[in-house]
N, C-alpha and C positions, 0 to 999 in steps of 0.2 A: 773197133778192136775187140776181139773175142779172147777170153782167157779160158783155158781148160780147167777141169776140176782140180787136178793136182797143183798147178801153179797158183790157183786161187786159194787153196787150203794152205799152201806154203806161205803165201803173202799174208793171209789172215793170221796164221800162227805167229809170224814175225811181228805183225802189228800188235798182237796181244802181249808178246814178250816185251816189246818196246814200251808199251803203256805200263806194264808192271814195273819196269825199271824207272819210269818217270814218277811212279807213285811210291817208290821206295822211300821210307821215312828219313828225313834229314834232321829231325828234332828228336828229343828224348821222350816226348809224350804227345798225347793227342792235342789238337789245336782247335780253336774256335769256341766262342761263347756258347753257341747252340750245342756243341759237342758235350760240354760239361753238364748242361741241363739234361740232355737225353741220357747221359751217363748216370746222373742221379736218379732219373726215373727207372732205368733198368736195374740199378742197384736196389731201389725200393721194392721192385718186383721180386728180386732174389731174396731179399731180407725178410719180406712179409709173406712170400709165397703167393701173392696176388697183387693186383693193382688197386690200390685203395680209391683211386679216382674213378673207377668203373662203377657208376651208380645206375646206369641205364644202358641198354644196347647201343644207343646213340653215342655214348661216351667213348666207345672204341674209335669213332670217327671225329671226335672233338666237337660234336654237335649238341652237347649237353652242357649246362653250366658247370664251371670248374673242371672241365675235362680237356683232354689233349689227344690229337690223333696218335694212336698207340701202336701201330705196326712196328715202328722203329724200336721203341723200348722193349717190346715183347721179343722182337727178332734178336736184339743184342743179348737180352737175358737168356734166351734159348741157346744161342751160340756159346755163351759163356758157361752155361750149366752143362750142356752136352759135351763140350770139348775139355772142360776142366780148367780153362784159361781164366785169368782175371779179366775184368771188364775192359781194362785199357788194352790188353792184348787182343781181346775179342773185337774191339773197335778197329784195330789195325787189320785183322784178318778180313773183317767185313768190308772195310774200305778198299783193300787190295782186290777183293773178289768182285765188288760192284763195278769197277772199271771194265774188266772183260765182259761182264754181263751186259752193260750198256753198249759196248762195242758190237757184240754179237747180235744184240737186239736191233741196233741200227743197221747192221748188215742185212738181216732177214727182212727188215722193214723196207729197205731200199730195193731189194729184189722183188718185193711184192708190188712196188710201184712200176718197176721195169726189170725184165729178165736180162740183166747186164751185170756181170761180175765186176767189171772195171768201175762202173758207177757205184755198186754196192761197197766195194773196198774204199772208194773215195769218201763216201758218206760215213763209213765206219771210222776212217781216219780223222775226218773233221769232227765227228761227234766225240771221239775219244780225247781229242786235243782241245775241245771247247774250253775256254778259260774257267767258266763257272763249274762245269762238270768236273774238270781236273782239280779245281781248288776244293770242291766238296768231297772228293775221294782221296784226299791226302791226310790220312789218319784222322778223320773227322766222323763224328756220330750224328751230324746234322741229318735230319730226315729228308732233306732235299736230295741227298746222294741216292737214297733208295728210290725216291720218286723219279729222278732223272734217269736212273738205270732201267726202270721198268716201263717208262713211258713209251719207248719205241715198240715194246711188245704189245701194248694196248693198241697202238696205231696199226701195227701189222695184223692183229686179230680182227680189228674193225674192217680193214680192207679185205682180208681173206674171207670173213664171214659174208661180206657184201657180194663177193664174186662167187663163192662156193658155199652156199648155206648148208650147215650141218650142225648137229648137236655138239660135237667136239669143238668146232670153231666158235660157236656161241658160248660154250662153257669157258673157253680160254678168255674170250672177251669179257664175260661177266666177272670171272675170278680176278683178272688183272685190274679191272675197274674197281672192284671192291678193295683190293689191296692198296691201290693208289689212293682211294678215298680214305682209308685208314692210316695212310702214311703222312699226308700233308693236305692242308686246306687249299693248296694250289689246284686241287682237283676241279675246282669251280671253272678253271680255264678250259677244261676238257669240254664243257658244255658249249663254249664258244667255238671250239674246233668242230664239235658235232653239228652245230648250226651251219658252219661254213661248208661242211661235208654234205649236209642235206641240201643247201643252196646249190652246190655244184651238181648234185644229182638232178635237181629240178631243171637247171640250165641245160644239162646234157639231154634230158628228155624233150624239152621244148625245142632245142636245136634239131633233134632227130625228127620231130614232127614237122618243123618248118622245112627241112630238106625234102620231106616227102610231099608236102603241100606246095611248096614253091622252090623246086630244084634249080630253076634258072637264077634265082637270087642268092640262095644259101649254099649251093654246091661250090 
């Protein structure tokens, strides 16, 4: 089944609106233990004008003693400072925004796997409604929400750069990886994905060679 551009955009817009409604706050304040911890770090950045735990460049990634991955706190502090909102309101705005970001990232990622709008919409729907992603984008400052929202973009960038090597594609891949690394220590799992991707490429090359050398067996 093929969907044209306009129906696809209409369905995607409806999906985004539906997810925003799901993420509309039903409580009077932010939720989650991690949320209050990140809130405190962002507040310290605003109060002191800098992050006192940044003692080394590796501190931004939480790879230095007494440090923590800092993309989330810096992002919240920036949103609060630039918008004039208090941090609790900034957390709400960021949470509402990250839902659509993750959905759009899942949509473009799925289209990179296969040029099929129906499949892409289905993947975006499932990703947006995934229980963990949904819970972390319900007025929460947990850095897992930023990580999960940006992860599809990294996967899309890896696939796109593999198929069409270019400086912009490589730059998007590198920047998205650096942001994820500074967001959460779960970035270590990306190396597992990278190894699986490398293994898949090797298997594909081997099968291609075998089809040439022994077509009667492998075709």
